[in-house]
LOSE-808756 format. One record per residue (C-alpha): residue number from 1; x, y, z. Coordinates in nm, 4 decimals, decimal comma. Layout:
# LOSE-808756
<rec><n>NUM</n><x>X</x><y>Y</y><z>Z</z></rec>
...
END
This chain:
# LOSE-808756
<rec><n>1</n><x>15,8803</x><y>14,0333</y><z>7,3867</z></rec>
<rec><n>2</n><x>15,5240</x><y>14,1834</y><z>7,3895</z></rec>
<rec><n>3</n><x>15,2440</x><y>14,0179</y><z>7,5714</z></rec>
<rec><n>4</n><x>14,8648</x><y>14,1427</y><z>7,5754</z></rec>
<rec><n>5</n><x>14,7283</x><y>14,1181</y><z>7,9174</z></rec>
<rec><n>6</n><x>14,3655</x><y>13,9750</y><z>7,8553</z></rec>
<rec><n>7</n><x>14,1048</x><y>14,1913</y><z>8,0203</z></rec>
<rec><n>8</n><x>13,7245</x><y>14,2902</y><z>8,0099</z></rec>
<rec><n>9</n><x>13,5837</x><y>14,6044</y><z>8,1070</z></rec>
<rec><n>10</n><x>13,5124</x><y>14,4864</y><z>8,4503</z></rec>
<rec><n>11</n><x>13,6785</x><y>14,4392</y><z>8,7817</z></rec>
<rec><n>12</n><x>13,8588</x><y>14,1209</y><z>8,7926</z></rec>
<rec><n>13</n><x>14,1414</x><y>13,9217</y><z>8,9553</z></rec>
<rec><n>14</n><x>14,3410</x><y>13,6450</y><z>8,8168</z></rec>
<rec><n>15</n><x>14,6838</x><y>13,4591</y><z>8,8435</z></rec>
<rec><n>16</n><x>14,8854</x><y>13,4981</y><z>8,5348</z></rec>
<rec><n>17</n><x>15,2041</x><y>13,3438</y><z>8,4287</z></rec>
<rec><n>18</n><x>15,4381</x><y>13,6163</y><z>8,2753</z></rec>
<rec><n>19</n><x>15,7694</x><y>13,5539</y><z>8,1374</z></rec>
<rec><n>20</n><x>16,0877</x><y>13,6913</y><z>8,3274</z></rec>
<rec><n>21</n><x>16,3172</x><y>13,8770</y><z>8,0933</z></rec>
<rec><n>22</n><x>16,4674</x><y>13,6740</y><z>7,8375</z></rec>
<rec><n>23</n><x>16,5417</x><y>13,4019</y><z>8,0283</z></rec>
<rec><n>24</n><x>16,2571</x><y>13,1660</y><z>7,9333</z></rec>
<rec><n>25</n><x>16,1300</x><y>13,1158</y><z>8,2767</z></rec>
<rec><n>26</n><x>15,8020</x><y>13,2436</y><z>8,3854</z></rec>
<rec><n>27</n><x>15,6601</x><y>13,4172</y><z>8,7379</z></rec>
<rec><n>28</n><x>15,3029</x><y>13,3600</y><z>8,8428</z></rec>
<rec><n>29</n><x>15,1420</x><y>13,7021</y><z>8,9711</z></rec>
<rec><n>30</n><x>14,7812</x><y>13,7619</y><z>9,0889</z></rec>
<rec><n>31</n><x>14,6756</x><y>14,0746</y><z>8,9163</z></rec>
<rec><n>32</n><x>14,3806</x><y>14,2746</y><z>9,0497</z></rec>
<rec><n>33</n><x>14,2336</x><y>14,5201</y><z>8,8197</z></rec>
<rec><n>34</n><x>13,9516</x><y>14,7599</y><z>9,0253</z></rec>
<rec><n>35</n><x>13,7763</x><y>15,0662</y><z>8,9220</z></rec>
<rec><n>36</n><x>13,7806</x><y>15,3518</y><z>9,1779</z></rec>
<rec><n>37</n><x>13,4691</x><y>15,5853</y><z>9,0916</z></rec>
<rec><n>38</n><x>13,4948</x><y>15,9388</y><z>9,2105</z></rec>
<rec><n>39</n><x>13,2783</x><y>16,2339</y><z>9,1645</z></rec>
<rec><n>40</n><x>13,3113</x><y>16,4313</y><z>8,8518</z></rec>
<rec><n>41</n><x>13,3961</x><y>16,7437</y><z>9,0282</z></rec>
<rec><n>42</n><x>13,6660</x><y>16,5773</y><z>9,2046</z></rec>
<rec><n>43</n><x>14,0268</x><y>16,6568</y><z>9,0506</z></rec>
<rec><n>44</n><x>14,1411</x><y>16,3654</y><z>8,8650</z></rec>
<rec><n>45</n><x>13,8287</x><y>16,1824</y><z>8,9143</z></rec>
<rec><n>46</n><x>13,8681</x><y>15,7842</y><z>8,9537</z></rec>
<rec><n>47</n><x>14,0069</x><y>15,5345</y><z>8,7039</z></rec>
<rec><n>48</n><x>14,1313</x><y>15,1829</y><z>8,6763</z></rec>
<rec><n>49</n><x>14,4005</x><y>15,0859</y><z>8,9484</z></rec>
<rec><n>50</n><x>14,6204</x><y>14,7721</y><z>8,9545</z></rec>
<rec><n>51</n><x>14,7339</x><y>14,5507</y><z>9,2533</z></rec>
<rec><n>52</n><x>14,9991</x><y>14,3108</y><z>9,1880</z></rec>
<rec><n>53</n><x>15,0844</x><y>14,0047</y><z>9,4454</z></rec>
<rec><n>54</n><x>15,3147</x><y>13,7304</y><z>9,3976</z></rec>
<rec><n>55</n><x>15,1760</x><y>13,3698</y><z>9,3554</z></rec>
<rec><n>56</n><x>15,1252</x><y>13,3332</y><z>9,7575</z></rec>
<rec><n>57</n><x>14,9017</x><y>13,6542</y><z>9,7777</z></rec>
<rec><n>58</n><x>15,1701</x><y>13,8555</y><z>9,9074</z></rec>
<rec><n>59</n><x>15,1367</x><y>14,2137</y><z>9,7636</z></rec>
<rec><n>60</n><x>15,4384</x><y>14,3502</y><z>9,5578</z></rec>
<rec><n>61</n><x>15,2923</x><y>14,6909</y><z>9,4309</z></rec>
<rec><n>62</n><x>14,9214</x><y>14,8130</y><z>9,4953</z></rec>
<rec><n>63</n><x>14,6984</x><y>15,1102</y><z>9,3563</z></rec>
<rec><n>64</n><x>14,8854</x><y>15,1476</y><z>9,0271</z></rec>
<rec><n>65</n><x>14,6802</x><y>15,3935</y><z>8,8157</z></rec>
<rec><n>66</n><x>14,6444</x><y>15,2611</y><z>8,4403</z></rec>
<rec><n>67</n><x>14,7685</x><y>15,5497</y><z>8,2676</z></rec>
<rec><n>68</n><x>14,9154</x><y>15,5864</y><z>7,9396</z></rec>
<rec><n>69</n><x>15,2758</x><y>15,6787</y><z>7,8234</z></rec>
<rec><n>70</n><x>15,4805</x><y>15,5441</y><z>8,1243</z></rec>
<rec><n>71</n><x>15,5784</x><y>15,2082</y><z>8,2111</z></rec>
<rec><n>72</n><x>15,3621</x><y>15,1435</y><z>8,5355</z></rec>
<rec><n>73</n><x>15,6547</x><y>14,9382</y><z>8,6915</z></rec>
<rec><n>74</n><x>15,9350</x><y>15,1987</y><z>8,6618</z></rec>
<rec><n>75</n><x>15,9363</x><y>15,2915</y><z>9,0183</z></rec>
<rec><n>76</n><x>15,9454</x><y>14,9153</y><z>9,1160</z></rec>
<rec><n>77</n><x>16,2382</x><y>14,8408</y><z>8,9272</z></rec>
<rec><n>78</n><x>16,4060</x><y>14,7076</y><z>9,2688</z></rec>
<rec><n>79</n><x>16,1514</x><y>14,4250</y><z>9,2555</z></rec>
<rec><n>80</n><x>16,3237</x><y>14,2767</y><z>8,9541</z></rec>
<rec><n>81</n><x>15,9926</x><y>14,1435</y><z>8,8015</z></rec>
<rec><n>82</n><x>16,1391</x><y>14,0804</y><z>8,4466</z></rec>
<rec><n>83</n><x>15,9115</x><y>14,2989</y><z>8,2382</z></rec>
<rec><n>84</n><x>15,7550</x><y>14,6465</y><z>8,2085</z></rec>
<rec><n>85</n><x>15,3759</x><y>14,7198</y><z>8,2274</z></rec>
<rec><n>86</n><x>15,2274</x><y>14,9414</y><z>7,9484</z></rec>
<rec><n>87</n><x>14,8751</x><y>15,0543</y><z>7,9095</z></rec>
<rec><n>88</n><x>14,8005</x><y>15,2019</y><z>7,5289</z></rec>
<rec><n>89</n><x>14,4639</x><y>15,3209</y><z>7,4145</z></rec>
<rec><n>90</n><x>14,3228</x><y>15,2810</y><z>7,0551</z></rec>
<rec><n>91</n><x>14,2625</x><y>15,6196</y><z>6,8626</z></rec>
<rec><n>92</n><x>14,3684</x><y>15,8778</y><z>7,1044</z></rec>
<rec><n>93</n><x>14,7066</x><y>15,7669</y><z>7,2636</z></rec>
<rec><n>94</n><x>14,7032</x><y>15,9452</y><z>7,5805</z></rec>
<rec><n>95</n><x>14,3443</x><y>15,8651</y><z>7,6822</z></rec>
<rec><n>96</n><x>14,3262</x><y>15,6780</y><z>8,0077</z></rec>
<rec><n>97</n><x>14,1038</x><y>15,3466</y><z>8,0055</z></rec>
<rec><n>98</n><x>13,7620</x><y>15,4164</y><z>8,0823</z></rec>
<rec><n>99</n><x>13,5132</x><y>15,1893</y><z>8,2755</z></rec>
<rec><n>100</n><x>13,3586</x><y>15,0262</y><z>7,9545</z></rec>
<rec><n>101</n><x>13,6937</x><y>15,0124</y><z>7,7212</z></rec>
<rec><n>102</n><x>13,9641</x><y>14,8265</y><z>7,9245</z></rec>
<rec><n>103</n><x>14,0440</x><y>14,5218</y><z>7,7479</z></rec>
<rec><n>104</n><x>13,9057</x><y>14,6509</y><z>7,4088</z></rec>
<rec><n>105</n><x>13,9823</x><y>15,0192</y><z>7,3047</z></rec>
<rec><n>106</n><x>14,2433</x><y>15,0346</y><z>7,5820</z></rec>
<rec><n>107</n><x>14,5014</x><y>14,7353</y><z>7,6262</z></rec>
<rec><n>108</n><x>14,7769</x><y>14,6470</y><z>7,9081</z></rec>
<rec><n>109</n><x>15,0975</x><y>14,4830</y><z>7,7815</z></rec>
<rec><n>110</n><x>15,3844</x><y>14,3022</y><z>7,9316</z></rec>
<rec><n>111</n><x>15,7028</x><y>14,3879</y><z>7,7791</z></rec>
<rec><n>112</n><x>15,9875</x><y>14,1577</y><z>7,8880</z></rec>
<rec><n>113</n><x>16,3442</x><y>14,2969</y><z>7,9246</z></rec>
END
């Protein structure tokens, strides 16, 4: 199953219940989306990052850059979170989310495993 994480083009923090695999159970996670600005002449520039914590606020994965074309949680498979996190952009598939288009032109999806 694929679930869109509802976002607006602003930094935000909220708790979200996400399905754990195909078991029918859900886990609560605290998701924090932040935008880190950087000077234009700096290699790579800034961008959106995600911190994931458990329901009690204990960090699980922090500073994940929101990039397209990869499962953001692949390196955290050992945490057994029960899904994949994918970013997709409309128009240009490989475009990273901008400050203003997160949740509209660029979307974040939870895909159960």
